[in-house]
C-alpha positions as CSV (number, residue, x, y, z in Angstrom):
1,X,32.5,45.5,37.1
2,X,31.3,44.0,33.9
3,X,28.6,46.6,33.7
4,X,31.1,49.4,34.2
5,X,33.2,48.1,31.4
6,X,30.3,48.2,28.9
7,X,29.3,51.7,30.0
8,X,32.7,53.2,29.5
9,X,33.5,51.5,26.2
10,X,30.5,53.2,24.8
11,X,31.6,56.5,26.4
12,X,35.1,56.2,24.9
13,X,33.9,55.7,21.4
14,X,31.2,58.4,21.5
15,X,33.8,61.2,21.7
16,X,34.6,60.8,18.0
17,X,31.1,61.6,16.8
18,X,31.8,65.3,17.3
19,X,35.6,65.5,17.0
20,X,37.0,67.4,14.1
21,X,40.5,68.8,13.5
22,X,39.6,71.6,11.1
23,X,36.6,72.9,9.3
24,X,34.7,70.1,7.5
25,X,35.3,69.9,3.8
26,X,34.3,66.3,3.6
27,X,36.3,63.4,2.2
28,X,36.3,61.5,-1.1
29,X,38.5,58.5,-1.6
30,X,38.2,56.6,-4.8
31,X,39.7,53.1,-5.1
32,X,40.2,50.8,-8.1
33,X,41.6,47.3,-7.4
34,X,42.8,44.6,-9.9
35,X,42.3,41.0,-9.0
36,X,39.4,41.9,-6.7
37,X,36.0,40.5,-7.9
38,X,33.7,41.5,-5.0
39,X,31.3,44.4,-5.4
40,X,31.8,45.8,-1.9
41,X,34.8,47.4,-0.2
42,X,35.1,48.5,3.4
43,X,37.0,51.4,5.0
44,X,38.0,50.9,8.6
45,X,40.3,52.3,11.2
46,X,42.0,51.2,14.4
47,X,41.3,52.8,17.8
48,X,43.2,51.4,20.7
49,X,43.3,47.6,20.3
50,X,40.2,47.3,18.2
51,X,39.2,48.0,14.6
52,X,36.0,49.7,13.5
53,X,34.2,50.2,10.2
54,X,33.9,53.8,9.0
55,X,32.4,53.5,5.6
56,X,31.6,51.1,2.8
57,X,31.4,51.4,-1.0
58,X,29.8,49.5,-3.9
59,X,31.7,49.3,-7.2
60,X,30.5,51.4,-10.1
61,X,30.3,50.4,-13.7
62,X,33.9,51.7,-14.3
63,X,35.4,49.6,-11.5
64,X,35.7,52.4,-8.9
65,X,34.8,52.2,-5.3
66,X,34.1,55.7,-3.8
67,X,34.1,56.5,-0.1
68,X,32.5,59.8,0.4
69,X,31.0,62.0,3.1
70,X,30.5,65.7,3.9
71,X,32.3,65.3,7.2
72,X,36.1,65.1,7.3
73,X,37.8,61.9,8.3
74,X,39.9,62.2,11.4
75,X,43.7,62.0,10.6
76,X,45.2,58.6,11.0
77,X,45.8,55.2,9.4
78,X,42.8,53.7,7.7
79,X,42.3,50.1,6.6
80,X,40.9,49.1,3.2
81,X,39.2,45.8,3.9
82,X,38.6,43.3,1.0
83,X,35.8,40.8,1.2
84,X,35.2,37.9,1.7
85,X,38.5,36.9,3.4
86,X,39.1,40.3,5.1
87,X,42.6,40.8,3.6
88,X,43.5,44.5,4.0
89,X,46.1,47.2,3.4
90,X,46.6,50.6,4.9
91,X,46.3,54.2,3.6
92,X,47.0,57.5,5.3
93,X,44.5,60.3,5.8
94,X,45.7,63.7,6.9
95,X,44.0,67.0,7.6
96,X,44.9,68.3,4.1
97,X,44.8,65.0,2.3
98,X,41.2,63.9,2.1
99,X,40.4,64.0,-1.6
100,X,42.4,61.5,-3.6
101,X,42.2,58.2,-5.6
102,X,44.5,55.3,-5.9
103,X,44.8,52.0,-7.8
104,X,46.4,48.8,-6.7
105,X,46.5,45.1,-7.3
106,X,44.3,43.5,-4.5
107,X,46.7,40.6,-4.3
108,X,49.9,42.7,-4.2
109,X,49.0,46.2,-2.9
110,X,52.5,46.9,-1.5
111,X,54.3,46.7,-4.9
112,X,51.4,48.1,-7.0
113,X,49.9,51.0,-5.0
114,X,49.8,54.3,-6.8
115,X,47.8,57.4,-5.7
116,X,46.7,60.6,-7.4
117,X,46.4,63.8,-5.5
118,X,47.9,62.3,-2.4
119,X,51.6,62.8,-2.1
120,X,51.6,61.5,1.4
121,X,50.3,58.0,0.4
122,X,52.8,57.7,-2.4
123,X,55.7,58.7,-0.2
124,X,54.3,56.3,2.5
125,X,54.2,53.4,0.1
126,X,57.7,54.3,-1.2
127,X,58.8,54.1,2.4
128,X,57.1,50.7,3.0
129,X,58.6,49.3,-0.1
130,X,62.0,50.6,1.0
131,X,61.6,49.0,4.4
132,X,60.5,45.7,2.8
133,X,63.6,45.7,0.6
134,X,65.9,46.3,3.6
135,X,64.1,43.5,5.5
136,X,65.2,41.0,2.7
137,X,68.8,42.3,3.1
138,X,68.7,41.9,6.9
139,X,67.4,38.3,7.1
140,X,70.5,36.5,5.7
141,X,72.8,38.7,7.8
142,X,70.9,37.9,11.0
143,X,71.2,34.2,10.3
144,X,74.9,34.5,10.1
145,X,75.1,36.5,13.3
146,X,72.9,34.1,15.2
147,X,74.2,30.9,13.6
148,X,77.2,28.6,14.2
149,X,79.7,30.6,12.1
150,X,83.2,31.8,12.5
151,X,83.6,35.0,14.5
152,X,85.1,36.8,11.5
153,X,81.9,36.1,9.5
154,X,79.7,37.2,12.4
155,X,81.6,40.4,12.7
156,X,81.3,41.2,9.0
157,X,77.6,40.4,9.1
158,X,77.1,42.6,12.1
159,X,78.8,45.4,10.3
160,X,76.4,44.9,7.5
161,X,73.5,45.1,9.8
162,X,74.8,48.2,11.5
163,X,75.2,49.8,8.0
164,X,71.6,49.0,7.0
165,X,70.3,50.3,10.4
166,X,72.2,53.6,9.8
167,X,70.8,53.9,6.2
168,X,67.2,53.3,7.4
169,X,67.6,55.8,10.2
170,X,68.9,58.5,7.8
171,X,66.0,57.7,5.4
172,X,63.5,58.0,8.2
173,X,65.0,61.2,9.5
174,X,65.0,62.8,6.1
175,X,61.4,61.7,5.4
176,X,60.2,63.1,8.7
177,X,62.1,66.4,8.2
178,X,60.6,67.0,4.8
179,X,57.0,66.3,6.0
180,X,56.8,67.7,9.5
181,X,53.8,67.0,11.7
182,X,52.1,64.8,9.1
183,X,50.6,61.4,10.0
184,X,53.4,59.8,7.9
185,X,56.2,61.6,9.7
186,X,54.7,60.9,13.1
187,X,54.5,57.2,12.3
188,X,58.0,57.0,11.0
189,X,59.5,58.8,14.0
190,X,57.4,56.7,16.4
191,X,58.8,53.5,14.8
192,X,62.4,54.5,15.6
193,X,63.8,52.7,18.6
194,X,65.8,54.5,21.2
195,X,69.6,54.4,20.8
196,X,70.9,53.2,24.2
197,X,74.5,54.0,25.2
198,X,76.9,51.7,26.8
199,X,78.0,52.7,30.3
200,X,81.8,52.4,30.7
201,X,83.6,51.6,33.9
202,X,80.9,49.4,35.4
203,X,80.3,45.7,35.5
204,X,78.2,44.0,32.9
205,X,75.3,43.6,35.3
206,X,75.3,47.2,36.3
207,X,75.6,48.2,32.6
208,X,72.5,46.2,31.8
209,X,70.6,47.8,34.6
210,X,71.7,51.3,33.6
211,X,70.8,50.6,29.9
212,X,67.3,49.3,31.0
213,X,66.6,52.5,33.0
214,X,67.9,54.7,30.2
215,X,65.7,53.0,27.7
216,X,62.7,53.2,29.9
217,X,63.3,56.9,30.7
218,X,63.7,57.8,27.0
219,X,61.1,55.4,25.7
220,X,58.8,58.1,24.5
221,X,61.5,60.4,23.0
222,X,60.3,59.8,19.4
223,X,56.6,60.0,19.9
224,X,54.3,62.8,21.1
225,X,51.6,61.0,23.0
226,X,49.3,64.0,22.9
227,X,49.3,64.4,19.1
228,X,45.7,63.9,17.9
229,X,46.9,62.5,14.6
230,X,48.3,59.4,16.3
231,X,45.0,58.5,18.0
232,X,43.6,56.5,15.1
233,X,46.8,54.6,14.4
234,X,48.0,51.2,15.8
235,X,51.4,52.6,16.7
236,X,50.2,54.8,19.6
237,X,48.4,51.9,21.3
238,X,51.2,49.4,20.7
239,X,53.8,51.9,22.0
240,X,51.9,52.7,25.2
241,X,50.6,49.2,25.8
242,X,54.1,47.7,25.5
243,X,55.4,50.3,28.0
244,X,52.7,49.6,30.6
245,X,52.3,45.9,30.1
246,X,55.9,44.8,29.3
247,X,58.6,47.4,29.9
248,X,57.8,48.4,33.5
249,X,58.0,45.9,36.4
250,X,54.5,44.4,36.7
251,X,53.8,45.5,40.3
252,X,50.8,47.8,41.0
253,X,53.0,50.6,42.3
254,X,55.2,50.7,39.2
255,X,52.2,50.3,36.9
256,X,50.5,53.2,38.7
257,X,53.5,55.4,37.9
258,X,53.6,54.2,34.3
259,X,49.9,54.9,33.8
260,X,50.3,58.4,35.3
261,X,53.3,59.1,33.1
262,X,51.4,58.2,30.0
263,X,48.2,60.1,30.9
264,X,50.2,63.2,31.9
265,X,51.8,63.2,28.5
266,X,48.4,62.9,26.9
267,X,46.7,65.4,29.0
268,X,47.2,68.5,26.7
269,X,44.9,66.9,24.1
270,X,41.5,66.1,25.7
271,X,40.5,63.5,23.0
272,X,43.6,61.4,23.5
273,X,43.6,61.7,27.2
274,X,39.9,60.8,27.4
275,X,40.2,57.7,25.3
276,X,43.2,56.3,27.2
277,X,41.9,57.2,30.7
278,X,38.7,55.3,29.9
279,X,40.6,52.5,28.3
280,X,42.8,51.9,31.4
281,X,39.9,52.4,33.8
282,X,38.1,49.5,32.0
283,X,41.2,47.4,31.5
284,X,42.1,47.3,35.2
285,X,38.4,47.1,36.3
286,X,38.3,43.7,34.7
287,X,41.9,42.6,35.3
288,X,42.3,39.1,36.7
289,X,45.9,39.7,37.9
290,X,46.1,39.5,41.7
291,X,46.6,42.9,43.2
292,X,46.0,44.9,40.1
293,X,42.7,46.2,41.4
294,X,45.0,48.7,43.0
295,X,45.6,50.3,39.6
296,X,41.9,50.7,39.2
297,X,41.7,52.5,42.5
298,X,44.6,54.7,41.6
299,X,43.0,55.8,38.4
300,X,39.7,56.6,40.1
301,X,41.3,58.5,43.0
302,X,43.7,60.5,40.9
303,X,41.6,61.3,37.9
304,X,37.9,60.6,38.3
305,X,37.6,61.7,41.9
306,X,39.6,64.8,41.2
307,X,37.3,66.1,38.4
308,X,39.6,65.1,35.5
309,X,36.9,63.2,33.7
310,X,34.2,65.9,33.3
311,X,32.5,63.9,30.5
312,X,31.3,61.3,33.0
313,X,27.7,61.6,34.1
314,X,27.2,62.0,37.8
315,X,25.4,58.7,38.2
316,X,28.3,56.8,36.5
317,X,30.9,58.8,38.5
318,X,29.2,57.9,41.7
319,X,29.3,54.2,40.8
320,X,32.9,54.3,39.9
321,X,34.1,56.2,43.0
322,X,31.9,54.0,45.2
323,X,33.4,50.9,43.7
324,X,36.9,52.2,44.3
325,X,36.1,53.0,47.9
326,X,34.8,49.5,48.4
327,X,37.9,47.9,46.9
328,X,40.5,50.0,48.7
329,X,40.3,48.5,52.2
330,X,41.3,45.0,50.9
331,X,44.1,46.0,48.5
332,X,47.3,44.0,48.9
333,X,49.4,45.7,51.6
334,X,46.5,47.1,53.5
335,X,45.6,45.8,57.0
336,X,42.6,43.5,56.7
337,X,39.4,44.8,58.3
338,X,38.6,43.1,61.5
339,X,35.5,41.0,61.7
340,X,33.8,39.5,64.7
341,X,32.4,36.0,64.0
342,X,31.0,33.0,66.0
343,X,32.0,29.4,66.5
344,X,29.6,26.6,66.5
345,X,29.0,26.9,70.3
346,X,28.2,30.7,69.7
347,X,31.5,31.8,71.2
348,X,32.6,35.1,69.6
349,X,35.9,35.3,67.9
350,X,37.5,38.1,65.9
351,X,40.0,37.8,63.1
352,X,42.4,40.0,65.1
353,X,42.2,37.4,68.0
354,X,44.1,34.9,65.8
355,X,47.8,34.7,66.8
356,X,49.6,33.1,63.9
357,X,52.4,33.9,61.5
358,X,50.0,33.6,58.6
359,X,46.3,33.5,58.4
360,X,44.4,32.0,55.4
361,X,41.1,33.9,55.5
362,X,38.7,31.7,53.6
363,X,35.1,32.5,52.7
364,X,33.0,29.6,51.4
365,X,29.4,28.3,51.2
366,X,28.0,24.8,51.5
367,X,26.0,25.2,48.4
368,X,29.0,26.3,46.3
369,X,30.1,23.7,43.7
370,X,33.6,25.0,43.6
371,X,33.9,24.9,47.3
372,X,32.9,21.3,47.4
373,X,35.4,20.4,44.7
374,X,38.3,22.5,46.0
375,X,38.0,22.2,49.8
376,X,40.1,19.0,49.9
377,X,43.0,21.1,48.6
378,X,42.6,23.5,51.4
379,X,42.4,20.7,54.0
380,X,45.6,19.2,52.6
381,X,47.3,22.6,52.7
382,X,46.3,23.1,56.3
383,X,47.7,19.8,57.4
384,X,51.0,20.6,55.6
385,X,51.4,24.1,57.0
386,X,49.7,24.0,60.4
387,X,53.1,23.4,62.1
388,X,54.7,26.3,60.2
389,X,52.5,29.0,61.7
390,X,49.5,28.9,59.3
391,X,45.9,29.1,60.6
392,X,42.8,28.8,58.4
393,X,40.1,31.3,59.5
394,X,37.2,29.6,57.8
395,X,34.1,31.7,57.3
396,X,30.9,29.9,56.2
397,X,28.7,32.5,54.4
398,X,25.4,30.6,54.9
399,X,22.8,32.8,56.6
400,X,20.2,32.3,59.3
401,X,18.4,28.9,59.1
402,X,21.0,27.7,56.6
403,X,23.9,27.9,59.1
404,X,23.3,24.2,60.2
405,X,24.5,23.2,56.7
406,X,27.9,24.8,57.5
407,X,28.7,22.3,60.3
408,X,27.5,19.3,58.2
409,X,29.8,20.5,55.4
410,X,32.8,20.9,57.8
411,X,32.4,17.4,59.1
412,X,31.9,15.9,55.7
413,X,35.0,17.7,54.3
414,X,37.1,17.0,57.4
415,X,37.7,20.7,58.1
416,X,37.6,20.4,61.9
417,X,41.2,21.7,62.3
418,X,40.2,25.0,60.8
419,X,39.0,27.9,62.9
420,X,35.4,27.6,61.6
421,X,33.1,30.5,62.2
422,X,29.8,32.0,61.0
423,X,27.9,35.3,61.1
424,X,24.3,34.4,60.4
425,X,23.1,38.0,60.5
426,X,26.2,39.5,58.8
427,X,26.5,41.9,61.8
428,X,30.3,42.1,61.0
429,X,29.6,43.5,57.5
430,X,32.0,41.0,56.0
431,X,30.1,40.8,52.7
432,X,30.8,44.5,52.1
433,X,34.2,44.7,53.8
434,X,35.7,41.9,51.8
435,X,33.4,42.1,48.7
436,X,32.3,38.5,49.0
437,X,30.4,38.3,45.7
438,X,31.6,34.7,45.0
439,X,33.0,31.8,46.8
440,X,35.5,30.4,47.6
441,X,37.3,33.6,48.2
442,X,40.8,33.5,49.9
443,X,43.1,36.1,51.5
444,X,46.5,35.4,52.9
445,X,47.5,37.6,55.9
446,X,50.6,38.0,57.9
447,X,50.8,38.0,61.7
448,X,49.8,41.7,61.7
449,X,46.9,40.9,59.5
450,X,48.4,42.8,56.5
451,X,47.1,41.4,53.3
452,X,49.9,39.6,51.4
453,X,47.8,38.1,48.6
454,X,44.2,37.4,47.8
455,X,41.8,35.6,45.4
456,X,44.2,32.7,45.4
457,X,42.7,29.5,44.1
458,X,42.9,26.6,46.6
459,X,45.2,24.6,44.4
460,X,47.7,27.6,44.3
461,X,47.7,28.0,48.1
462,X,50.6,25.6,48.6
463,X,52.9,27.4,46.2
464,X,52.0,30.9,47.4
465,X,52.4,30.0,51.1
466,X,55.7,28.3,50.5
467,X,56.9,31.6,49.0
468,X,55.8,33.7,51.9
469,X,57.2,31.3,54.5
470,X,60.6,31.3,52.7
471,X,60.6,35.1,52.6
472,X,59.8,35.2,56.4
473,X,62.7,32.8,57.1
474,X,65.1,35.0,55.1
475,X,64.0,38.0,57.0
476,X,64.2,36.3,60.4
477,X,67.8,35.2,59.8
């Protein structure tokens, strides 16, 4: 999986080598900074959750740094990075705003920034200064509202906050209306939160639920996820990432729907769609959250396997789809594949032969350091839960002439109460079926062998099993 991640990060970034919005006329951005004594300045940009260097410039004899190239800059928010402490400030680049200069104080860029031949940057900095001023007005009012103050004072402070909020909204709406489809307008609109109505005639709890679903449904009202001008800005990633990682319930099924909603909105613009499809493929390929490999499988099956990633080379595509197929049989909620194993006396026994409310399917190896360290936790768990319908189906993964070490280990670690089995020739195919690439590896199954959880560390087994046993008792009542 780590290899896949590296491959596709490279693929994601490579799309921008050829991407242009309009005919190239090149860019030239000249910068003069007071209180900056270094001879080098860096121009960077943000893409997704990472920053990249685009250009650098050396100061000339007149104190100017010049970023220049015959190729256009992609529209977006760019970072002017000051050495050596990497302090930075932002500038806007738009399709029709690529030749300009500006001056600022390197220690106070917000209050001193002034551009020539770039109305967007001047308006943008006027807006930033306006917002900064409003922030200073808001802070004391928020302290009154949240503090131990009389209700009359809180009410008055809240009215002041509402007035400031209305003023900011009007300012933003006016700025966006006067500069439609510019990077600046898109950023301003995207920063506006959704106004959520109160639902009358329902209880407070129902009102909160309705407000949550309204907010979630309308979350993207103020941002066009397919607009190429937002790709190289931090606002697009932050907006999307918050929605997928925080706003929706963190369950694979709901995250799948959230990823689909985002990608469907991005689909009209190939560059945006491509970057985020690759991003979330990589993100969930390396996720350590239990069960979220299902999101990886969902992305592969619904996009890559359906030809919606035509930029992917066949060899890479084959690897991705093969990986998803290998993961799918052991996703949480699936019925665990049956495996036929052998006891110490060579008696055959299958996983499906086990009649128990819960089965802890444990893969381990006598040479595994973690297994040696953590097996006492599993033994303690088995003693605690064996009278509550829990059986440990213990698979030693040693092969052929190493199998003897399994039985020595079992005796040494007092694992005799487990259902201990081996498969010296791997005729059951368990290595592939359960992707046993490391040990210990644990699955929790119900009585029907449905996978309830997996990749649980031995010290967490107690807590997780307690949860499932309690849920079963509730259901049985």
